[in-house]
Backbone as a chain_set.jsonl record, in Angstrom:
{"seq": "MERFADELDLTQVRIEELTQRTIAEIRRKLSDGVGRADCQDCGGQVPSERLRHVPNATRCAPCQERHERQQSQFQFSASAAF", "coords": {"N": [[0.468, -1.447, -0.327], [1.955, 1.18, 0.814], [3.732, 1.525, -1.666], [2.142, 1.943, -3.336], [1.038, 4.924, -2.964], [3.299, 6.003, -2.933], [3.554, 5.747, -5.945], [1.868, 7.264, -6.209], [1.963, 9.527, -5.432], [4.232, 10.634, -6.784], [3.679, 10.345, -9.066], [1.316, 13.039, -9.073], [3.374, 15.468, -8.252], [4.512, 14.84, -11.18], [2.185, 15.989, -12.186], [2.344, 18.634, -11.253], [4.234, 19.753, -11.712], [3.998, 19.69, -14.695], [2.294, 21.417, -15.008], [2.739, 24.206, -13.802], [4.774, 24.103, -15.735], [3.825, 24.607, -17.875], [2.056, 26.891, -17.822], [4.09, 28.836, -17.371], [4.782, 29.22, -19.533], [2.716, 29.791, -20.974], [2.932, 32.456, -19.765], [5.733, 33.38, -20.417], [4.614, 33.441, -23.42], [3.212, 35.512, -23.193], [4.416, 37.731, -22.108], [6.228, 37.838, -23.733], [4.674, 39.644, -25.977], [4.022, 38.65, -28.099], [2.145, 37.634, -30.185], [0.438, 33.865, -31.017], [0.056, 32.273, -33.789], [0.434, 29.889, -35.701], [-0.065, 25.746, -34.354], [0.742, 24.67, -31.227], [0.781, 21.663, -31.82], [0.635, 20.471, -34.465], [1.846, 22.149, -36.033], [-0.152, 24.074, -37.94], [-2.203, 26.564, -38.923], [-3.54, 28.441, -36.22], [-6.651, 28.968, -36.453], [-8.194, 32.561, -36.684], [-10.95, 33.266, -35.704], [-10.741, 31.04, -33.618], [-8.788, 32.236, -31.253], [-10.036, 35.079, -30.97], [-12.204, 34.239, -29.322], [-10.662, 32.275, -27.256], [-7.746, 33.883, -26.647], [-5.372, 33.479, -26.112], [-4.619, 30.622, -26.917], [-2.898, 28.149, -27.765], [-3.21, 25.415, -29.466], [-4.793, 24.085, -32.52], [-8.383, 23.575, -32.945], [-8.483, 21.007, -33.185], [-6.452, 19.656, -32.051], [-6.354, 20.795, -29.915], [-8.28, 18.891, -28.774], [-7.437, 16.298, -28.79], [-4.994, 16.953, -27.473], [-6.568, 17.13, -24.52], [-8.116, 15.01, -24.823], [-5.874, 13.126, -24.471], [-4.76, 13.798, -21.699], [-7.067, 13.223, -19.994], [-7.186, 11.012, -19.925], [-4.81, 10.53, -19.355], [-5.5, 11.175, -16.374], [-7.864, 9.396, -15.968], [-6.115, 6.806, -15.893], [-4.221, 7.581, -13.422], [-6.498, 7.645, -11.083], [-7.938, 5.193, -12.014], [-6.18, 4.204, -10.288], [-6.967, 3.258, -7.732]], "CA": [[0.26, 0.113, 0.117], [2.84, 2.519, 0.622], [4.2, 2.092, -2.849], [0.692, 2.458, -4.024], [0.697, 5.978, -2.102], [4.704, 6.877, -3.132], [3.664, 6.047, -6.707], [0.2, 8.508, -6.632], [2.746, 10.881, -4.675], [5.497, 10.645, -8.071], [2.31, 11.159, -10.287], [1.4, 13.879, -8.712], [4.732, 15.44, -8.966], [4.468, 15.05, -12.227], [1.566, 16.293, -13.054], [2.01, 20.11, -10.932], [5.916, 20.528, -12.995], [4.008, 19.875, -16.48], [1.114, 22.917, -15.358], [4.014, 25.015, -14.095], [6.077, 24.379, -17.05], [2.875, 24.99, -19.498], [1.916, 28.255, -17.418], [5.568, 29.678, -16.645], [5.643, 29.162, -21.527], [2.032, 31.085, -22.064], [3.452, 34.143, -19.023], [6.578, 33.994, -21.561], [4.516, 34.196, -24.674], [2.277, 36.806, -23.423], [4.273, 38.496, -22.121], [6.775, 38.825, -25.333], [3.475, 40.241, -26.651], [3.765, 38.098, -29.432], [0.107, 36.402, -30.299], [0.777, 32.392, -30.68], [-0.852, 31.591, -35.184], [0.774, 28.374, -35.372], [-0.723, 25.335, -33.499], [2.303, 24.241, -31.01], [1.15, 20.648, -31.789], [0.659, 20.874, -36.193], [2.033, 23.472, -36.408], [-0.633, 24.653, -38.2], [-2.827, 28.18, -38.12], [-4.458, 28.72, -35.335], [-8.141, 30.573, -36.532], [-8.466, 33.47, -35.813], [-12.139, 32.921, -34.687], [-10.784, 30.79, -32.068], [-8.062, 33.206, -31.469], [-10.79, 35.94, -30.635], [-12.422, 33.289, -28.076], [-9.087, 31.894, -26.532], [-6.728, 34.611, -26.766], [-4.367, 32.83, -25.503], [-4.31, 29.25, -27.761], [-1.545, 27.895, -28.484], [-3.217, 25.112, -30.396], [-5.903, 24.894, -33.237], [-8.876, 22.914, -32.453], [-8.475, 19.273, -33.28], [-5.193, 19.308, -31.071], [-6.592, 20.866, -27.972], [-9.441, 18.861, -28.061], [-7.15, 15.611, -28.456], [-4.553, 16.6, -26.072], [-7.286, 17.72, -23.735], [-8.686, 13.425, -23.803], [-4.993, 12.439, -23.729], [-4.651, 14.718, -20.091], [-8.339, 13.318, -19.648], [-7.562, 9.587, -19.788], [-3.741, 10.277, -18.183], [-5.931, 11.682, -15.075], [-8.393, 8.384, -15.37], [-5.547, 6.149, -15.442], [-3.974, 7.51, -12.354], [-8.052, 7.743, -10.077], [-8.306, 3.711, -11.724], [-5.824, 2.713, -9.738], [-7.324, 3.304, -6.364]], "C": [[0.887, 1.247, 0.319], [3.774, 3.303, -0.354], [3.194, 2.037, -3.632], [0.822, 4.288, -4.142], [1.64, 6.225, -2.632], [4.2, 6.974, -5.363], [2.157, 7.133, -7.295], [0.813, 9.915, -6.39], [3.411, 11.463, -6.057], [4.893, 11.507, -8.976], [1.728, 12.589, -9.822], [2.277, 15.227, -9.057], [4.661, 16.09, -10.695], [4.133, 16.246, -12.563], [1.784, 18.156, -12.754], [3.36, 20.538, -11.733], [4.683, 20.701, -14.025], [2.73, 21.323, -16.023], [2.147, 23.464, -14.889], [4.55, 25.416, -15.277], [5.139, 25.302, -18.371], [1.949, 26.596, -18.871], [3.002, 29.427, -17.652], [5.526, 29.968, -19.521], [4.465, 30.256, -21.491], [2.454, 32.223, -20.942], [4.086, 34.071, -20.186], [5.609, 34.479, -22.645], [3.468, 35.679, -25.127], [2.922, 37.785, -22.7], [5.751, 39.24, -23.115], [6.106, 39.775, -26.343], [3.702, 39.941, -28.293], [2.468, 36.745, -29.853], [1.08, 34.803, -31.91], [-0.451, 32.058, -32.621], [-1.084, 30.147, -35.262], [0.622, 27.49, -34.209], [0.637, 24.539, -32.427], [2.279, 22.814, -31.065], [1.096, 20.414, -33.598], [1.35, 21.796, -36.525], [1.507, 24.485, -37.691], [-1.41, 26.102, -38.05], [-3.624, 27.283, -36.968], [-5.755, 29.96, -36.091], [-8.038, 31.398, -36.464], [-10.12, 33.772, -35.394], [-11.779, 31.811, -33.525], [-10.253, 31.42, -31.33], [-8.792, 34.301, -30.755], [-11.503, 35.585, -29.559], [-11.638, 32.883, -27.549], [-8.59, 32.65, -26.823], [-5.215, 33.714, -26.593], [-4.204, 31.24, -26.204], [-3.385, 29.341, -28.305], [-1.715, 26.108, -29.506], [-4.525, 25.141, -31.004], [-7.036, 23.677, -32.184], [-9.066, 21.222, -31.88], [-7.708, 18.769, -32.34], [-5.401, 19.422, -29.706], [-7.143, 20.217, -28.191], [-8.805, 16.935, -27.978], [-6.068, 15.748, -26.792], [-5.618, 16.73, -24.606], [-7.638, 15.488, -23.112], [-7.108, 13.133, -23.681], [-4.384, 12.369, -21.852], [-6.193, 14.014, -19.544], [-8.033, 11.653, -19.204], [-5.935, 9.205, -19.26], [-4.549, 10.218, -16.482], [-6.416, 10.248, -14.841], [-7.043, 7.636, -14.907], [-5.033, 6.042, -13.883], [-4.866, 7.117, -11.24], [-7.654, 6.44, -10.294], [-7.714, 3.201, -10.443], [-5.826, 2.951, -8.105], [-8.408, 2.216, -6.446]], "O": [[0.365, 2.315, -0.001], [4.293, 4.419, -0.367], [3.458, 2.098, -4.833], [0.717, 4.87, -5.222], [1.26, 7.127, -3.379], [4.451, 7.982, -6.024], [1.724, 7.505, -8.386], [0.467, 11.007, -6.84], [3.165, 12.616, -6.413], [5.145, 12.607, -9.469], [1.871, 13.357, -10.773], [1.952, 15.965, -9.987], [4.727, 17.217, -11.186], [4.797, 17.199, -12.972], [1.516, 18.961, -13.647], [3.435, 21.62, -12.316], [4.329, 21.864, -14.222], [2.429, 22.124, -16.908], [3.005, 23.264, -15.749], [4.757, 26.531, -15.755], [5.443, 26.11, -19.249], [1.264, 27.245, -19.661], [2.802, 30.588, -18.011], [6.121, 30.662, -20.345], [4.738, 31.413, -21.812], [2.19, 33.295, -21.487], [3.483, 34.515, -21.163], [5.599, 35.68, -22.918], [3.138, 36.359, -26.098], [2.26, 38.803, -22.498], [6.165, 40.394, -23.223], [6.64, 40.456, -27.219], [3.606, 40.657, -29.289], [2.212, 35.544, -29.763], [1.759, 34.818, -32.936], [-1.612, 31.666, -32.506], [-2.068, 29.433, -35.065], [0.964, 27.93, -33.111], [1.459, 23.843, -33.024], [3.272, 22.25, -30.606], [2.215, 19.948, -33.814], [1.256, 22.183, -37.689], [2.185, 25.319, -38.291], [-1.19, 26.748, -37.026], [-4.066, 26.139, -36.856], [-5.758, 31.187, -36.198], [-7.19, 31.364, -35.573], [-10.287, 34.72, -34.627], [-12.53, 31.732, -32.553], [-10.934, 31.536, -30.311], [-8.183, 34.618, -29.733], [-11.589, 36.444, -28.682], [-11.968, 33.418, -26.491], [-8.737, 32.519, -28.039], [-4.203, 33.646, -27.29], [-3.263, 30.691, -25.632], [-2.947, 30.179, -29.093], [-0.754, 25.615, -30.095], [-5.414, 25.844, -30.522], [-6.717, 23.12, -31.134], [-9.475, 20.601, -30.899], [-7.97, 17.712, -31.766], [-5.025, 18.764, -28.735], [-7.035, 20.22, -26.965], [-9.478, 16.179, -27.276], [-6.142, 15.185, -25.7], [-5.113, 16.269, -23.583], [-7.535, 14.887, -22.043], [-6.891, 12.805, -22.515], [-3.9, 11.496, -21.131], [-6.454, 14.43, -18.415], [-8.613, 11.145, -18.245], [-5.637, 8.081, -18.858], [-4.238, 9.411, -15.606], [-5.89, 9.612, -13.927], [-6.736, 7.729, -13.719], [-5.191, 5.055, -13.164], [-4.389, 6.368, -10.388], [-7.049, 5.943, -9.345], [-8.16, 2.328, -9.699], [-4.833, 2.835, -7.387], [-9.035, 1.893, -5.437]]}, "num_chains": 1, "name": "protein.A"}
């Protein structure tokens, strides 16, 4: 049981580190005053309509949906260990 708790602690640390890196990257881009027009995943253009609704979008809608599905699967697999 202790090993399981240790794995959960490590997973939480990794999630927090990823979150902090993501926040820092977004802040850096915003402070540079550079709006992102290219998707960070596929390199395609982020449509202006999306940027109008989500000004800090770094992914096109399809890539964002894929990213969110992957994140929810990761979180589900971590919670399924309970």
